[in-house]
N, C-alpha and C positions, 0 to 999 in steps of 0.2 A: 415649501409645500408640506403642510402637516397632515393633509388628508389625501384620500384616494380621489383621483379625477377620472371620471368616466366620459368616454367620447363615442359618439355614434356618427358614422359616415353614411351618406346617401348618394347613390349614383346609379348608373345603368351598367349592366353586364358588358364587359369589354373596355370600360373606361379606366381600369386600374385601381378601383376602390379598395379591393382586398390587398393588393400590393402596397398601396399607400398606407393603409392601416398597419400592415406589418412593418413597413419602413418607419412609421412614426414610433412603433414599439421599439425597434432596433435603435433609433436615435435616442429615445428616452433611456434605454438600457445602457447605452454608451455613456450617458450622463450620470450613471450610478443609480438609476431607478429600477424598481421592480415593475414588470409589465405583463399584461395579457393582450393578445391581439387575436380576434376570431371573427370569421364571417358568419352571416346568416344565409344559408343556402336552402333553396327549395327546388322547384323545377325551373329555376331561372335559366335564361338563355341570353345570347347576345342581345343587348338593348333592353332587357327587362329590368325593372327597378330592383336594386339589391341594397343590402346594408352590411356594414362591417363595424366592428367595435374594438375599443381599447379600454383597458384599465391601466392607470399609471399611478404608482405610489412610492413613497420613500420607505415603506414597510413591506414585508412579504405579503402577498395577496393569497389568502387561504380559502377563498370560496370561488365557485364557478357557476354562477347563475346569470341569467340574462341581464343586460343593461336596460333598466326601465326608466331611470331618471338621470339622463346624461347631463354633465356640466357643460359640455361643448357639443354642438351639432355642426357637422361639416357637410355642405351640400355641393357635390361635385357637378351634378347636372342641373342647370337652372330650370329645365323643363319640368322638374319634379315639384317646383314651388307651386302650390295650389292643387297639385295632383295627389301628392302623398302628404300626410300630416307630419311635416318635418319638425314641428315644435312639440310633438307629442312627448310628454314627460320631461321636457327640458326644464331644469330648475329655474325658478324665477330670476335669479341673478346670473343665469348661464350666458353663454356666448354662442351666437349663430354666425358661422362663417360661410359665405355663399359665393360661388363662382357665378357672377352675373355682371352685365354691363349696367344694371340698375343701381341706384343709390341705396344706401342703407335705409333712408327714410321711405323710399318706395317699397322696399322689402317689408319693413315694419307695417306699412299700411296694407299691403297685400295679405299679410299673415295675421294682422291684428296682434302683433307681438309688441307689447308696450313696455315690458320689463327687460332686463338683461341688456346685453351689448350685441350690436350687429356690425359685422365687418363684411365688406364686399370687395371683390377683385375680379376683373374680367380675365380669368385664367384661361378660358377657351381662346380668347384673342391672343394672349401671350403664347399659348401652345401652337396656334396656327402660325404665328410669326416666327417662332423659334424652331418648332418641330415639324411644321407643315402638316400636322395632324391634330385633331381635337381630342387629345388625351391629357386633360388638365389635372389629374389627381396629384402628381408629384408637386405641382405648383402650390397646392393647398398646404403642403408641409411648410412652405415659406410663411404662409399666413399664420399657421399655428405657432411658429417660432416668433413671429412679430407680436402676437397678441397674448401670449401666455408664457409662463415660466416652465412649461413642460419640457421644451427642448430649446437649444440654442440654434441659431442659423448654421453655425459650423457643424453641429451634430447632425442637423437635417441634411446638409450637403454631403457629409461623410457617409451617412447611412444610405442616401440616394445613390451615391457612386458605388458603394458596396453592393447594394441590392440590384441595381440596373446593370452593373458590370458583369453579372452572371449571364446576361442574355443579350446585351446590346453592344453595338460598335462604339468605340471611344468618342467619335464625333456626336453621336446621339446622346450619350451620357452627358457630355459637356453642354449640349443644347438644353437638356433637362436641368442642369445646374444653373445655367443662365436664366432659365424660366423660373426656377425656384427663387433665385435672387430677385428677379423682377416682381414676382408676386409679393415677396416680403416688402419691397419698396413701394409698390403700387396699391396695396390694400388701403381702404378707407373705412373709418368708423363713423357711425352716425346713430 
């Protein structure tokens, strides 16, 4: 990676979008990269649309401005597709990673997104099967590892264990790790 990559996360309050962005940063940092991870807060509350951002680079990052033209957009809550302009500013050759049971082609058609890459995974289904709760953010780290060179799957798993280990029981952490691996294996491009 010779350039800085900018990432924008979309989700709803309470889905772990901020934690996932921070965990992505930690995973990239453990891989020797420079990072920024920051949320966009307003008067958000549980269930309200929120955004979180990352910058990841091989070089020190010396500026602190908003992410306006992300290279990767990650959509944690599929109900935001068509409600929020999730492709706003996404660079033409960028990647769109969506938690949805829909196909990448269906997402392309819904959004009119004709350039770039689209990856879909039903992370909510995985979360319900593994965690018994619809908290799909951690799973999306598996998709990032699968589709980019920002982080490896091992770095994503290590960072998730570290971050979640601060507040969750061991069996819940391992359910998250299983979920992350499944998302890595089950994501599809189209």
